[in-house]
C-alpha positions as CSV (number, residue, x, y, z in Angstrom):
1,M,7.2,-0.8,4.1
2,F,6.4,2.3,6.0
3,Y,5.5,5.2,3.8
4,Q,5.6,8.7,5.2
5,I,3.8,11.1,3.0
6,K,3.2,14.9,3.5
7,Q,-0.4,16.1,3.5
8,K,0.1,18.2,0.4
9,E,1.3,15.0,-1.4
10,L,-1.7,13.1,-0.1
11,F,-4.0,15.9,-1.4
12,K,-2.5,15.3,-4.9
13,V,-3.1,11.6,-4.6
14,L,-6.8,12.1,-3.7
15,T,-7.5,14.6,-6.5
16,N,-5.6,13.1,-9.4
17,S,-6.8,9.8,-10.9
18,S,-3.5,9.3,-12.8
19,Y,-1.1,10.2,-10.0
20,E,2.6,9.8,-11.1
21,N,3.4,7.4,-8.2
22,G,0.7,5.0,-9.4
23,I,-1.6,5.3,-6.4
24,A,-4.9,5.4,-8.1
25,I,-8.1,5.7,-6.0
26,G,-10.1,7.9,-8.4
27,K,-10.5,11.6,-8.7
28,F,-12.1,13.2,-5.6
29,D,-13.8,16.5,-5.3
30,P,-11.1,18.9,-3.9
31,F,-13.3,19.8,-1.0
32,I,-13.7,16.2,0.0
33,A,-10.0,15.7,-0.3
34,F,-9.3,18.7,1.8
35,Y,-11.7,17.5,4.5
36,F,-9.9,14.2,4.5
37,I,-6.4,15.5,4.9
38,K,-7.6,17.9,7.6
39,N,-8.9,15.0,9.7
40,F,-6.7,12.1,8.9
41,V,-3.0,11.4,8.6
42,L,-1.4,8.6,6.6
43,L,1.0,6.6,8.7
44,A,2.0,3.6,6.7
45,H,1.4,2.1,3.2
46,I,2.1,-1.2,1.4
47,N,1.6,-2.2,-2.2
48,E,2.8,-4.8,-4.7
49,N,6.1,-2.9,-5.1
50,F,7.1,-4.0,-1.6
51,S,8.6,-7.5,-1.2
52,E,6.4,-8.1,1.9
53,S,3.3,-7.8,-0.3
54,K,2.1,-11.1,-1.7
55,G,-0.6,-11.7,-4.2
56,G,-0.9,-7.9,-4.9
57,F,-1.9,-6.9,-1.4
58,R,-2.3,-3.2,-0.9
59,A,-3.3,-1.3,2.3
60,S,-2.8,2.0,4.1
61,L,-2.9,2.9,7.8
62,F,-4.5,6.1,8.7
63,Q,-5.2,7.8,12.1
64,D,-8.1,10.1,12.9
65,K,-6.6,13.3,14.2
66,N,-9.7,14.0,16.4
67,T,-10.4,10.6,17.9
68,Q,-6.9,9.1,17.6
69,E,-8.5,6.0,16.0
70,F,-6.3,3.8,13.9
71,I,-7.9,2.8,10.6
72,L,-6.5,0.2,8.2
73,A,-7.8,0.7,4.6
74,I,-7.5,-2.4,2.5
75,A,-7.6,-2.0,-1.3
76,G,-9.7,-4.1,-3.7
77,S,-8.6,-5.6,-7.0
78,D,-6.5,-3.3,-9.2
79,L,-8.0,-3.9,-12.7
80,R,-6.6,-0.8,-14.5
81,P,-5.4,-1.8,-18.0
82,I,-2.0,-0.1,-17.4
83,K,-1.3,-1.7,-14.1
84,F,-3.3,-5.0,-14.4
85,D,-2.5,-7.1,-11.3
86,F,-2.7,-10.8,-11.9
87,G,-2.3,-11.4,-8.2
88,D,-5.6,-9.7,-7.6
89,I,-7.2,-11.7,-10.4
90,W,-6.1,-14.9,-8.9
91,S,-7.4,-13.8,-5.5
92,D,-10.8,-13.0,-7.1
93,F,-10.8,-16.4,-8.7
94,L,-10.2,-18.1,-5.4
95,I,-13.1,-16.2,-3.8
96,L,-15.4,-17.3,-6.6
97,N,-14.4,-20.8,-5.9
98,H,-15.1,-20.6,-2.2
99,K,-11.5,-20.4,-1.2
100,I,-9.5,-17.8,0.9
101,P,-6.8,-15.9,-1.1
102,K,-4.1,-16.9,1.4
103,A,-1.3,-14.9,-0.1
104,Q,-3.2,-11.6,0.4
105,Y,-4.5,-12.6,3.8
106,L,-1.1,-13.6,5.1
107,S,0.3,-10.3,3.8
108,L,-2.5,-8.5,5.7
109,C,-1.6,-10.4,8.9
110,S,2.1,-9.6,8.5
111,F,1.4,-5.9,7.8
112,Y,-0.9,-5.8,10.9
113,K,1.8,-7.2,13.1
114,K,4.3,-4.6,11.9
115,I,2.0,-1.6,12.4
116,K,0.8,-3.0,15.7
117,S,4.4,-3.1,16.9
118,Q,5.2,0.3,15.5
119,F,2.2,2.3,16.8
120,Q,1.1,0.3,19.9
121,F,-2.7,0.6,19.3
122,R,-5.1,-1.6,21.3
123,K,-7.7,-2.2,18.6
124,I,-8.0,-1.2,15.0
125,T,-10.8,-0.4,12.6
126,L,-10.7,-2.1,9.1
127,V,-12.3,-0.7,6.0
128,G,-12.2,-2.4,2.6
129,H,-13.6,-2.1,-0.9
130,S,-14.5,-5.3,-2.8
131,L,-11.6,-7.8,-2.2
132,G,-10.4,-5.5,0.6
133,G,-13.7,-5.9,2.3
134,Y,-13.5,-9.6,2.0
135,L,-10.1,-9.7,3.7
136,A,-11.5,-7.5,6.5
137,Q,-14.2,-10.1,7.1
138,I,-11.7,-12.9,7.3
139,F,-9.6,-10.9,9.7
140,I,-12.4,-10.1,12.1
141,A,-13.6,-13.7,12.0
142,R,-10.2,-15.0,13.0
143,L,-8.9,-12.1,15.2
144,S,-12.0,-10.4,16.5
145,F,-10.3,-9.4,19.7
146,A,-8.0,-7.2,17.7
147,V,-10.7,-5.3,15.8
148,D,-12.9,-2.5,16.9
149,K,-15.1,-2.4,13.8
150,I,-15.0,-3.2,10.1
151,Y,-16.7,-1.4,7.2
152,T,-16.9,-3.0,3.8
153,F,-18.1,-1.5,0.5
154,Q,-19.3,-3.4,-2.5
155,A,-17.6,-6.5,-1.1
156,P,-18.3,-10.2,-1.5
157,G,-19.3,-12.2,1.5
158,L,-17.8,-15.3,2.9
159,S,-19.0,-18.6,1.5
160,K,-20.9,-20.9,3.9
161,N,-18.1,-23.5,4.3
162,I,-15.6,-20.7,5.3
163,R,-18.0,-19.1,7.8
164,N,-18.7,-22.5,9.4
165,N,-15.0,-23.3,9.8
166,I,-13.6,-20.1,11.2
167,F,-16.3,-18.0,13.0
168,N,-15.9,-17.3,16.7
169,H,-17.5,-14.5,18.8
170,L,-20.3,-14.4,16.3
171,D,-22.3,-11.8,18.3
172,Y,-19.4,-9.4,18.4
173,I,-18.8,-9.8,14.7
174,K,-22.5,-9.1,14.0
175,N,-22.6,-6.0,16.1
176,N,-19.3,-4.5,14.8
177,S,-19.5,-5.2,11.1
178,Y,-21.0,-2.8,8.6
179,H,-21.5,-3.6,5.0
180,F,-22.4,-1.0,2.3
181,Y,-24.3,-2.2,-0.7
182,T,-25.0,0.0,-3.7
183,Y,-27.7,-0.3,-6.4
184,H,-28.8,1.8,-9.4
185,L,-32.6,1.8,-9.4
186,A,-34.9,4.1,-7.6
187,K,-37.2,1.4,-6.3
188,E,-38.4,0.6,-2.8
189,Q,-38.1,-3.2,-3.4
190,I,-34.6,-4.1,-4.2
191,Y,-33.7,-7.6,-5.4
192,W,-30.4,-9.3,-5.5
193,H,-29.9,-8.7,-9.3
194,H,-30.2,-5.0,-8.7
195,F,-26.8,-5.0,-7.0
196,N,-23.5,-5.4,-8.9
197,F,-22.3,-9.0,-9.1
198,V,-19.4,-8.7,-6.7
199,Q,-21.4,-7.6,-3.6
200,A,-24.1,-10.1,-4.3
201,L,-21.6,-13.0,-4.0
202,H,-22.1,-15.0,-0.8
203,S,-23.7,-13.5,2.4
204,K,-22.2,-11.2,5.0
205,I,-22.5,-11.2,8.8
206,G,-23.3,-7.8,10.3
207,N,-25.3,-4.6,9.6
208,K,-26.4,-4.0,6.0
209,I,-26.5,-0.4,4.7
210,V,-28.0,0.2,1.2
211,L,-27.0,3.2,-0.9
212,N,-28.8,4.2,-4.1
213,L,-26.0,5.6,-6.3
214,G,-27.9,5.5,-9.6
215,T,-25.0,3.6,-11.2
216,R,-23.6,0.0,-11.4
217,L,-20.1,1.3,-11.2
218,H,-17.8,-0.8,-8.9
219,H,-15.3,1.6,-7.6
220,P,-13.9,2.7,-4.1
221,K,-14.3,6.4,-4.7
222,L,-18.1,6.1,-4.7
223,C,-18.5,5.4,-1.0
224,P,-16.8,8.6,0.4
225,V,-18.5,10.8,-2.2
226,V,-21.9,9.5,-1.3
227,M,-21.3,9.5,2.5
228,H,-20.1,13.1,2.3
229,K,-23.4,14.1,0.7
230,V,-25.3,12.2,3.4
231,L,-23.4,13.9,6.2
232,K,-24.1,17.3,4.6
233,L,-27.8,16.6,4.7
234,L,-27.6,15.5,8.4
């Protein structure tokens, strides 16, 4: 389950959208990729090729070289025509029907236990795109004591019946959850239908951050690209 990868190899993954090992996260600008490998190291990885992954669960554990923070990045649905994942489709179907995709959530908990035992961190930060952001919300709702912060991007929220059943430490969750929404119109007043369908599904608890990307594209590579531009302006 643990996947050690050299920084040069990671750079290839970040800058090649059709990487030979099948790890597809979009093609990043080489400068952004270089910045990433300079500041983060990949410690562990799991995907559907591992027996421990159920329902198509995919995630990677990174560590910030400067702050020593442990960051668990949870992938969203893999809908590429060549590597179409029916486990992800089933998980998305369950979310649409107000149910938790238990196979992926249990895989997340199992992976967390293994990396916690291996690296002995006190708390962890979770980031997730789409389905991955949904899983991050379930995790902090049930195990808030184990989480420093969560960041979701273009993610669906938790339906009301799920929130009512599992939420503890609500104030902590509100203060430590950050949800990135994207829209495509340059208007001051943004309505729900200006967001893509996935992130408009159900409501989220925490801090809302809205980004105008000028596109409806639903893809994980959009967030770091835009955030990098914002940081350059600051």
